Structures are given as C-alpha cells and as structure tokens.
N, C-alpha and C positions, 0 to 999 in steps of 0.2 A: 528718415534714417531707419534702417532695418535692424531690429534688435537681434543679437546673437541667439537669444533664446528661441526666437522664431525659426532661425536656421537650424538649430539643434532639433526642434520638433519636426521640421520639414525633412531633415536628413534621416531621422528615425522612421518617418513614414516611408521614405524612399527605400530604406533598408528592409523594413518589415513587409511592405507591399500592401498592407491594409490599415485602415484607421483603427480598427479594434485591436490589432496586434501592437500597433505603435502606441496607442493610448495605454495599453497594459504595460508596455516597456517603460513608458514615461511616468506612469502612475498618475495620470490625469484622466478626466472623463472624456469620452468620445466626442460629446458636443463641444467641449472646450478646445479639443484638438481641431475639430472641424472649423470652429471660429478662427483659430490661429492660422489655418491654411487659407481661409478666405481673406484674412487681413494681409497675409504675405502676398497673395495674388494681387490685392489692391495696391500695395506698396510697389510691387514690381511693374504694375500697369501692363502686364501681358498675361494671357492664360497659361497656367502651369499644369492643368489637369485635363484629361479626357473624362467626361462624366457620363456614366451609364446608370441604369436603374440600380440603386442600392450599392453602387461602387464607383470609386474614382481611381484613375491611374495617372501616372506622369505622362505628359506629352513631351515633345522634343525640347520645348523650353524648360520644362521641369527637370528633364534629365541633365540638361546643361547646367542648370542651377545647382543640382545635386553635386555635380563635379566640383564646381567653384566653392560651394558651401563646405564641402569636405576639406578642401585645401585651406580655406579661410579658418576653419575651426582648428585644423592642425597647427596653423601659424599662431593662433591665439594660445593654444596649449604650450607651444614651443616658447612663446614670449613669456608666459607665466613661469615656466620652468627655468628659463634663463635668469629672470629677475630673482627668483628664489635662490638659485645657485649663487648668484652674485652677492646676495645678502649674506648667505652662509659663508661665502669666501671671505667676508670682512671679519668674521668671528672664528673661522675654521681654516686651517691649512690642511688640505687633503693631498696626500702623496700617492701618485699612481706609479707603480714600478713594474718593470718587465720581468723581475725575478725577486726572490726573497732576500738576497744579500743586501741590496740597497735599503730595503725596509729596516733591516737590523742595524745598518749604519746610521740612517738619517732620522728615524723617528725619535730615538733618545736625544739626538743633537737638536732637532727642532723643538722638542719639549723643553730643553734647557734654555734655548735661545729666545723662544717666543713665549715667555711666561704669561699665563692668562688666556692664551689661545688654545682652542681645541685642536688636537692633532689626530688626524685619521689617515688610514692607508689602505690601499687596495693593490692586489697583484693582477696584472693583465698581460697576457702573452703577446699582444699585438702592439707594436710601436705606432701603427696607424691609428688604432683606437685610443691610445694614450694621447697622441697629439690632438685628435678630435676632441677628446675630453678636456684637454687643456684650453682649447679655444671656446668651449662651451661652459667654462667655469666649473666643470665637474671636479677638476684638479687644479691646484695652484702650482704644483710642482710635479714633474714626471722624471723618471729615469728610463732612458732608452738603451736598447742594445746596439743601435746604429746611430751615427751622426745625423741629426736632422738637417734636411735641406729646406729650410724655411726662413724667410727674411724677417718674420715677426717673432722669432724665438732667440733667446740667449741660451747658450749651452757651453759646457766644457767637460772634458773627459776627466772624471775624478778618481776612477780606480779600474782595475782589471780583475777578472776571475778566470780560473782555469779548472777544468774538470780532470779528474784522475779516475782510474778504475780500481776498485778494491776487489781482489780475487782471493778466494779460498786457496790455501797453499797447495791443496791437492788438485786444483783445477788444471786442466791441460794447458791453459794459456799462462799459468803462473810462472813458467820458466822464462817468459819474455821480459826484457827490460823496458821496452816501449811497445805501444800497441796502436793500431788504427781502428776506427769504428767498423770498417769492413771486416776486421778480424772477429768481431763479436756479433755481427749480423747473423741471426739464426740461433743465437744462444738464448738461454733462459736468464732473464735479468730482473732484479728487484728495483722498482722505481717508485719514488715518492711523487705524488701527483701534483702537489701545489708548488710547482717550481717555475711557473710562468713560461717564458719562451723556450726554456730548456726542454720542456715537455714536448713542444712542437718539433724541436731539433731532433730529439731522440726518435720520435715517430717517423720523421722524414728520412733521417740518415740510417735508421735501422728498421726498414720495412718488414724484414723477416724475423725479427727478434720476438721472443715470447716474454711478455712483461707480466710480472706479478705486481699489480698496483696497490699502493697503500696510501691512505690520505690522512693518517694521524702520525705526527712527527715523532713523538716519543716511542710509539710502537715500531715505526720504521727503523729508528736508530737501534732499538733492541734486536730486531730481527736481522738487520744488516750486519751486526757484530757476530752473529752466530750462524747465519744462514749459509747454505752451500751455494747460494746464488751470488754471482757478481753484482756489484752495485756501484753507483757513481759517488765520488766524494769530491768536495771542493777545496781548493787551497785557501779559500777565505776563512776556513776554520781549521783548528789544529786537528791532526789525525788522532782519534781516540786511542788512549794508551792500551785499551783492551784489544786493539787490533794487533798489538805486538805479538808475534809468534803465531798468529791465527789467520791473518790476511796479508797479502802482498799488494801494495799500492803502486800502480803502474801509470806513468804519464801517457796521455793520449796525444798523438801527433797531429791529428786533423785540426785545421784552423777553426772549424766549427766548435771545437771543444774549449775555445778561449773567447772571451768577450771583453770589450772595453765599455764601461758604463758612462753614459752621458747624462749629467744632471742638467735638466732643461726647464725653463719657464718662459712665459711670454715676456717680451721686452718691457711691456707695461708693468710687470710684476717684479722686474729685476731689483729695483731700488728697495722695495719692501723686504725681499728675500736676501739682500746683500749680506746681512750678518751670517747667514748659513754659508754662502759662497766664500766669504772671508775665512770662516772657520775651516772649511774644507781645504782651501788653498794654503792655509797656514800649518796644516798637519802634514808631516813629512811623508806619510804613507800614500798620500794622494798625488795624482798627476796634476800638473799645472797648465797643460795645454788647453786653451779655451778660446772662445771668440768674444772679443770685447766690443763694446759700443764705440763708435767713432769718437 
C-alpha cells in the first residue's frame, strides 16, 4: 500500500522540479526526500524518473502518476472537509440565504426553536452555489430566489419581497407614480452592497447606472434618508418616518423587482427542521404553497 505522505512528497517534487526545492518546501532533508522517491518507485514497480548526473526528472510514468496523485489528494481533502462539515452540522444549523431579508426572518426563529444549537448564517447571491453548499453540508438550510428543480430537496415558498425606489422630491422622476428599471438606467444611484442576488440584478438590469456603493448598513440608512441620490427600499421593512416629506417612494413595475423566497433543505434534513417549517406555515404572513413528501 502506498502511503499518502509519499504521494504528497512526490507531488511536491513534481511541482518544484528539483529535490532541493521540494525538500525546502516540505521542510525535510534532501536525502530523506530522495529515499522517499526511491521507495515510491519500488512500490510502483515501474521507473518514475529519468536520472542524469546530479539531477532527476519525471519520465512519462512519473508525469502520469503526478496527475493521479493530485486527483487522489484532492479527493482526500474533500473527504476530510465533508466529514468535518457533517460533524458541525450535527451541532450547528447554518443558513445560506440569497438575500438579507430571510436571514432577518429565520435566524431569530431558528434560535428560539433549536435551543442549544449554534445558529450561523451567510448571504450568497447565487442559488446554484447555495444548492451546492446544501449538498456538501456547508448549509443545512438555504433560501433561494427561484424554485429549485431537484428531486433530493424539500422546499416551499414562504414569503415575497418587492423593491421600491425612494426618490428625492426634487428628482425629475419623482413626478411618476410607477417606474421601470429602464427609466433609471443611467442615473446616479445609492446601493448597499450586502444584498445578495439583488446586487447582481441591479448590475444586470441597470448596466449604465452610476452606483455609489456602501457596505455599512447604518451608514447607508443615514445617507439614504438625506442624499440627493435615489435608492432602493424593500416592502419587507416599514418605510422610515424620516422619509415623510423628503422622499417619494415609487413602486417598480419590472418583475425582476419582486421575488418569492423558497425555504429549502435536503429531504434527509426535513424531519429535523420540521419545527421551523411548521412555525413558518402557521404564521399568517407566510405563503403555504410547498412541495410535500409523498
């Protein structure tokens, strides 16, 4: 049996090109590394090196072994990470969300329902990455911006969110009662950066807009209330009273400005997370359309 440590040393030599450089990278002596390479060659029962005076290089066998060794070591690391994540998942519920609103909804609820568990959360703007993280045990629960098409997942639509545009009263567009994204493409806009998939939507649908980005929530709220720049506001939160008489809030007609959030987990996790799903279904503000198990 070939020890993985031998393959790591061999791969280090393949990457560095010389025994001296590889031994320095591995923090072992050059004679010890030479002995390891000889031992690996004996175990493989084929020559792995072309030997010249004071130097060895990989032959074709060695180059092929380097390719397989790299894949094998990657698989080993992936296995270790999966087991570690699985262990953490027994003690931690990590929520991955496509936007901030579901985090504000679900983290307090998870904390109350799963006493003694550590509750963590992350915002990721890609539904694909969230689903991949679910399958790799990085997350135990995710909230997606689109209905997942996956047979191994349980999901239901638990709420909606709609964006509006807050305009200074003196802004040329403030006379409108409704607005489209195309109307503000090319405008100067204030945008909070940590908004998940909404950020991608703004950049895609408003390619000519000039954004003033802010990444601190309290500072953004303060500037949004007094700035001459338009900014987005969500119906998930009450419109600040300080907006009264200073900003006009206009609905955005584009379908991209509205989203249905899908609370999603693997089918294997549904039973454990059922207290959360029950609580969401029992609350009047939440939608009850969902996919149930047979």
